[in-house]
C-alpha positions in Angstrom: 31.3 -3.0 1.8 31.0 0.7 1.9 29.1 2.9 -0.5 31.2 5.7 -2.0 29.9 9.2 -2.5 29.9 8.5 -6.3 27.6 5.5 -5.8 25.2 7.4 -3.7 25.2 10.3 -6.2 24.5 7.8 -9.0 21.5 6.3 -7.1 20.2 9.8 -6.4 20.5 10.6 -10.2 18.6 7.4 -11.1 15.9 8.4 -8.6 15.8 11.8 -10.3 16.9 13.5 -7.0 18.9 16.7 -7.3 20.8 16.7 -4.0 23.7 19.0 -2.9 27.0 17.3 -2.1 26.5 17.9 1.7 23.2 16.0 1.6 24.8 13.2 -0.5 27.6 12.9 2.2 25.0 12.7 4.9 23.0 10.1 3.1 26.1 8.1 2.3 26.8 8.0 6.1 23.3 6.8 6.9 23.3 4.2 4.2 26.7 2.9 5.3 25.4 2.6 8.9 22.5 0.5 7.6 24.9 -1.7 5.6 27.0 -2.2 8.8 23.9 -3.4 10.7 23.1 -5.9 8.0 26.7 -7.0 8.0 26.4 -7.7 11.7 23.3 -9.8 11.1 25.2 -11.8 8.5 27.7 -12.8 11.2 25.1 -14.4 13.4 25.2 -18.2 13.7 21.8 -19.4 12.5 22.6 -23.1 11.9 20.1 -24.2 14.5 17.4 -21.7 13.5 14.6 -23.1 11.4 14.0 -20.9 8.3 10.7 -19.0 8.5 8.9 -16.3 6.6 7.3 -14.8 9.8 8.2 -14.3 13.4 4.7 -15.3 14.6 2.6 -18.1 13.3 -0.3 -17.1 11.1 -3.6 -18.5 12.2 -6.8 -17.9 10.3 -10.0 -17.7 12.3 -13.0 -18.7 10.3 -16.6 -18.5 11.2 -19.5 -20.1 9.7 -20.9 -18.3 6.6 -24.4 -17.6 7.7 -26.8 -15.6 5.6 -28.6 -13.0 7.6 -31.8 -11.2 6.6 -31.1 -8.0 4.8 -32.8 -4.6 5.1 -36.2 -3.9 3.7 -35.9 -2.3 0.3 -38.7 0.2 0.9 -37.2 1.3 4.2 -33.7 1.8 2.7 -34.9 3.7 -0.3 -37.1 5.9 1.8 -33.9 7.2 3.5 -32.1 7.8 0.2 -31.8 11.3 -1.2 -32.9 10.1 -4.6 -34.5 6.9 -5.7 -36.8 5.5 -8.4 -38.6 3.2 -6.0 -36.4 0.2 -7.0 -32.8 1.6 -6.7 -30.7 4.5 -5.6 -30.3 7.3 -8.2 -26.8 8.7 -8.2 -25.1 11.4 -10.3 -23.6 10.2 -13.6 -19.8 10.0 -13.4 -19.2 8.7 -17.0 -20.5 10.6 -20.0 -22.5 8.7 -22.6 -21.1 8.5 -26.2 -23.4 11.4 -27.3 -22.5 13.5 -24.3 -26.1 13.4 -22.9 -26.8 12.4 -19.4 -29.7 10.1 -20.3 -32.2 12.2 -18.4 -30.6 11.5 -14.9 
């Protein structure tokens, strides 16, 4: 199966690409080379090859889920640019319904 210049032009049109005819010819050549490579793969005898989704087996390595002590809140908030003693204070990124920033 070979792609015609008209088919490549139609695909370019569907992709909303405005390409000059010289570029369409070049792309048609590249696409036809790719199709030839796939055609060669189709000819391979794979009767003794077990179907697989991946070349290498997937192995998950799990570790125990161990809770570790966290950081001290006071130490962390002391390093923050702005805090209220209990949490970080950050700039508002979403306006309130009345357009006010709620005093922050």
